[in-house]
C-alpha positions in Angstrom: -30.3 0.9 -10.4 -32.4 2.4 -8.2 -36.6 1.8 -8.2 -38.4 4.4 -5.6 -41.9 3.4 -4.3 -43.8 4.9 -2.3 -42.9 3.5 1.2 -39.9 1.5 0.2 -36.8 2.2 -2.6 -35.1 -0.9 -3.9 -31.3 -0.7 -5.1 -28.9 -2.8 -7.4 -25.5 -2.6 -7.4 -22.9 -3.6 -9.3 -19.2 -3.4 -10.5 -16.3 -4.9 -12.3 -12.6 -4.7 -12.3 -9.8 -6.0 -14.3 -6.4 -5.7 -14.0 -3.0 -6.7 -15.0 0.5 -6.7 -13.5 4.0 -7.9 -13.0 6.0 -7.7 -10.5 10.1 -8.2 -11.0 11.6 -9.7 -8.1 15.0 -10.4 -10.2 16.3 -10.2 -13.8 15.5 -13.9 -14.2 12.0 -13.9 -12.0 9.4 -12.1 -13.3 5.9 -12.7 -12.0 2.7 -11.6 -14.0 -0.7 -11.2 -12.5 -4.5 -11.1 -14.1 -6.8 -10.0 -11.6 -11.0 -10.2 -12.1 -13.5 -9.0 -9.6 -17.3 -8.9 -10.0 -19.5 -7.6 -7.1 -23.0 -7.4 -6.8 -25.6 -5.8 -4.0 -29.3 -5.7 -4.0 -31.2 -4.1 -1.3 -34.2 -2.5 -0.1 -35.4 0.4 2.6 -38.4 0.3 4.0 -40.0 2.1 6.6 -42.0 -0.2 9.6 -43.3 2.1 12.3 -41.1 4.1 13.3 -37.9 2.2 12.4 -35.9 2.3 9.1 -34.9 -1.3 7.9 -32.5 -2.3 5.2 -31.9 -5.6 3.8 -30.3 -7.3 1.3 -28.1 -9.9 -0.5 -23.9 -9.7 -1.5 -22.3 -11.7 -3.8 -18.8 -11.2 -4.7 -16.4 -13.0 -7.2 -12.8 -13.3 -7.5 -10.5 -14.6 -10.1 -6.9 -14.7 -10.3 -4.3 -16.2 -13.0 -0.8 -15.5 -11.8 2.9 -17.2 -12.7 3.3 -17.5 -8.8 0.0 -17.7 -7.0 -1.5 -19.8 -10.1 -5.4 -19.9 -11.0 -8.0 -19.5 -8.4 -11.3 -18.4 -7.6 -13.1 -17.7 -4.7 -17.2 -16.7 -4.5 -18.8 -15.5 -1.3 -22.5 -14.6 -0.1 -24.4 -12.8 2.0 -27.3 -11.4 3.3 -27.8 -8.8 5.4 -30.8 -7.0 7.5 -29.9 -2.8 9.0 -32.2 -1.1 11.3 -32.1 2.3 12.8 -34.4 4.3 15.6 -34.6 7.7 17.2 -35.5 8.1 20.6 -35.5 11.6 21.8 -32.1 12.1 21.1 -30.7 8.5 21.2 -30.2 7.2 17.7 -29.6 3.2 17.6 -28.0 1.3 14.7 -27.8 -2.3 14.5 -27.6 -5.0 12.0 -26.4 -8.3 11.3 -24.4 -9.7 8.1 -24.4 -13.5 7.5 -21.8 -14.1 5.0 -20.9 -17.6 3.4 -17.9 -18.8 1.4 -16.7 -22.4 0.2 -13.2 -21.1 2.6 -14.6 -19.8 5.5 -18.2 -22.0 6.1 -20.8 -19.5 7.5 -19.6 -16.2 9.6 -22.0 -14.2 11.9 -21.2 -10.7 11.5 -23.4 -8.4 14.5 -23.2 -4.9 14.8 -24.5 -2.1 17.3 -24.1 1.6 17.1 -25.3 4.1 19.3 -25.1 8.3 19.7 -26.8 10.2 22.2 -27.3 13.9 21.7 -27.4 17.3 24.2 -26.8 21.1 23.4 -23.4 21.2 21.6 -22.1 17.8 22.3 -22.4 13.9 20.8 -21.4 10.8 22.9 -21.0 7.9 20.9 -20.1 4.4 20.9 -19.9 1.0 18.9 -19.6 -2.2 19.6 -19.2 -5.1 16.8 -17.3 -8.3 15.0 -15.7 -8.1 11.8 -14.1 -10.7 9.9 -11.9 -11.3 7.1 -10.6 -13.9 4.9 -6.9 -14.6 3.2 -6.2 -13.0 -0.3 -4.8 -15.2 -3.0 -1.5 -13.4 -2.1 -1.8 -15.2 1.4 -2.9 -18.2 0.6 -0.6 -18.5 -2.7 2.2 -16.7 -2.6 5.4 -18.4 -4.4 2.7 -21.5 -4.7 4.0 -22.6 -8.2 7.8 -21.5 -7.9 10.0 -24.2 -8.2 12.6 -25.0 -5.5 12.0 -21.9 -4.0 14.8 -19.8 -2.1 14.9 -19.4 1.4 13.8 -16.4 2.9 10.7 -15.3 0.7 7.2 -15.0 1.2 5.2 -18.2 0.7 1.1 -18.5 1.1 -0.7 -21.0 3.1 -3.5 -22.8 1.3 -5.2 -23.9 4.4 -5.7 -19.7 6.3 -8.8 -19.4 7.7 -10.6 -15.8 8.4 -9.2 -13.6 10.9 -12.0 -12.6 13.2 -11.9 -9.1 15.4 -14.5 -7.6 18.3 -14.0 -3.7 18.1 -15.5 -1.5 21.0 -15.2 2.2 20.7 -16.4 5.3 22.9 -15.9 8.9 22.4 -17.2 12.0 22.3 -17.8 15.2 19.7 -17.8 18.6 21.0 -19.3 21.7 19.4 -17.1 24.5 21.1 -18.8 27.5 18.0 -20.5 26.9 14.7 -16.6 26.4 13.4 -14.8 24.8 15.6 -15.3 21.5 16.5 -13.4 18.7 18.9 -13.9 15.0 18.8 -12.2 12.5 20.6 -12.4 8.8 20.6 -10.8 5.4 22.8 -10.8 2.2 21.2 -9.7 -0.9 21.7 -9.8 -4.9 19.3 -9.6 -8.0 20.3 -8.6 -10.2 17.5 -7.7 -14.5 17.0 -6.5 -15.8 13.8 -4.6 -12.3 12.4 -3.1 -13.5 9.1 1.1 -12.0 9.2 4.5 -14.4 7.4 6.4 -15.8 10.6 9.6 -17.3 10.1 9.1 -21.0 10.1 11.4 -23.7 8.8 10.7 -25.9 5.9 10.7 -29.0 7.7 7.1 -28.3 9.7 5.6 -26.9 6.6 3.4 -30.0 5.4 1.3 -28.6 2.4 3.6 -27.3 0.1 6.2 -29.2 -1.7 8.4 -27.0 -3.5 10.0 -25.7 -0.6 14.0 -26.7 0.0 14.6 -29.4 3.1 15.5 -27.5 6.5 15.4 -23.9 5.0 13.6 -21.1 7.1 10.7 -19.1 5.4 7.9 -16.4 6.2 5.2 -18.7 5.9 1.4 -17.4 6.0 0.2 -18.6 9.2 -3.0 -17.8 11.7 -1.7 -16.2 14.9 -3.3 -17.4 18.0 -4.7 -13.7 19.3 -3.4 -10.3 19.4 -4.9 -7.0 21.4 -4.7 -3.2 20.0 -6.0 -0.2 22.1 -5.5 3.0 21.1 -6.6 6.8 21.3 -7.8 9.4 18.6 -8.2 13.4 18.6 -9.5 15.8 16.2 -9.9 19.3 15.3 -11.6 21.2 12.8 -12.2 24.5 12.1 -14.0 26.1 8.9 -14.7 29.7 7.9 -16.2 31.7 5.2 -15.0 34.3 3.7 -16.2 36.4 1.2 -16.2 34.3 -2.3 -14.7 31.0 -0.6 -13.9 29.2 2.7 -11.0 27.9 5.1 -10.7 25.1 6.6 -8.1 23.4 8.9 -7.9 20.2 10.4 -5.3 18.8 13.2 -5.1 14.9 14.3 -3.4 12.8 16.7 -3.3 8.9 16.8 -1.9 7.0 19.4 -1.8 3.0 18.5 -0.2 0.0 20.6 -0.6 -3.8 19.6 0.2 -6.7 21.6 0.7 -10.0 20.4 2.4 -13.4 21.9 6.0 -13.1 22.9 7.2 -16.3 21.1 5.6 -15.2 18.0 8.1 -13.0 15.6 5.7 -11.6 12.7 6.2 -9.6 10.1 3.5 -7.0 9.8 1.2 -7.3 12.5 2.7 -4.6 14.8 4.4 -3.0 12.3 2.5 0.4 12.5 3.0 3.9 13.4 2.7 4.5 17.5 2.7 8.1 17.0 0.8 9.4 14.8 0.4 13.7 14.2 -1.2 15.1 11.1 -3.2 17.9 9.6 -4.2 19.5 6.2 -5.4 23.2 5.0 -8.1 24.4 3.0 -8.0 27.3 1.3 -11.1 28.0 -1.1 -11.2 31.8 -3.0 -13.4 32.2 -6.2 -12.1 29.6 -8.5 -8.8 29.0 -7.0 -8.0 25.9 -4.4 -5.4 25.3 -2.4 -4.4 22.4 0.1 -1.9 21.0 2.0 -1.7 18.3 4.1 1.1 16.2 6.2 2.2 14.1 8.6 4.2 13.3 11.2 5.2 9.8 12.1 6.8 8.0 15.0 7.4 4.3 15.5 10.3 1.5 16.3 13.2 1.7 14.1 14.0 -1.6 12.0 17.1 -1.7 9.8 19.1 -4.7 7.3 21.8 -3.5 6.1 22.9 -5.9 4.0 19.4 -5.4 1.6 20.0 -1.7 2.9 16.6 -1.3 4.3 15.7 1.0 6.8 12.3 1.9 8.8 13.7 5.5 10.4 12.1 6.5 13.7 10.8 9.6 12.9 10.1 11.5 9.4 7.5 13.9 7.9 5.3 13.8 4.6 4.0 16.6 3.0 1.3 16.8 0.3 0.2 19.9 -1.7 -2.3 20.9 -4.2 -3.2 24.1 -6.4 -6.6 23.8 -8.6 -8.5 26.3 -10.2 -12.2 25.7 -11.4 -13.8 27.4 -14.3 -17.3 29.8 -13.2 -20.3 28.2 -14.3 -18.1 25.2 -16.1 -18.1 21.5 -15.4 -14.2 21.4 -15.9 -11.0 22.0 -13.2 -7.3 22.0 -14.0 -5.0 21.0 -11.0 -1.5 20.0 -10.2 -0.3 17.7 -7.5 2.8 17.7 -5.6 2.8 14.4 -3.2 6.1 14.3 -0.6 7.3 17.8 -1.9 10.0 17.4 1.2 11.0 14.9 -0.8 11.5 12.2 2.3 13.8 9.1 1.7 11.5 6.4 4.4 10.3 3.1 4.5 6.6 2.1 5.9 8.1 -1.9 5.2 11.4 -2.9 5.7 13.0 -3.0 2.4 10.4 -1.4 0.4 11.4 2.1 -0.5 8.2 4.7 -0.7 8.6 7.0 -3.4 10.2 10.0 -3.3 8.8 13.4 -4.6 6.3 13.1 -7.4 4.2 15.9 -9.5 1.1 14.5 -11.5 -1.0 17.0 -13.0 -4.6 16.8 -15.2 -8.4 18.2 -15.7 -11.8 17.1 -13.6 -14.7 17.0 -15.4 -17.7 16.2 -13.7 -20.6 14.4 -15.5 -24.5 15.2 -14.2 -26.0 12.2 -13.1 -29.5 10.7 -13.3 -32.0 8.6 -11.3 -34.1 6.2 -12.7 -37.5 6.6 -11.9 -40.0 3.9 -13.5 -43.4 3.9 -14.6 -45.6 1.8 -12.2 -48.9 1.0 -13.4 
């Protein structure tokens, strides 16, 4: 809902989501979950001299009913203010968000972005903090299961919020009207990161459903982690008669280090090298999209459960569509993992092979509410 006035705009956005799912860990162990989420944001945008200001409030309510995690609710509220200002070719954008919930208390999240444009070059940088509180899985996984089998993931209801400080600096170069090059160097210092670490049950004091002197993957706040990397991108676009061609090539290098004494499950389990690209062709009503990625990462394997993370693998996706002229509908066929690559991103979780889907996309016109103010 949007209310426009002469020097301001007020917006109210709200959403509701309900989901049901089940997971069969074994024929005798089937976990069922029902989740709900309500999110609402009220904001106002104003012009104050030469500064554009936005401020408002946000609330987020979540609920879960689960056979293995129990029944829980959480609510968080936040207030925020953002400001933008241009000084010649310099664009500044900053903001502060104050977030509060019963679990994480009150947290301050600042952010500052700057960019400077000169001819065909844009220099940019950002600095800020981010937080994330533990979700229901990290806090309550296997919470309601009795006499839990060793080796399983178990949640920790006493987890603190993750906190990260982020910095990046980069440049965009417009080599021509059709060709753009970009490069970004980034760094992140994180604390209280949440991951599952191998822990003996005798050292876990807030759960009562574990077997004595047995090891479990217990959710913990790892002391810290340092991540740095580089992103390179090349983008090309060209208008043709009755259509358009677009292509992109991207490369990301990522390096994460954690304390040597901590054996975690997920934090450093990410691609080290990621080379990906896409080709988009539109001609008359036809559309063709080809996208793919070549991934290189540290290999892992556990033969007993047929689990393997390969050192290198490639993924290719294809999509063909047709849009009827002057008609708000299009049909498409989408082929994911067209090469039928067998791979795992998390040890033991096999990713889908080749799968094909198709459908019809219909575009509906949308209208903005313009109230009459007397």
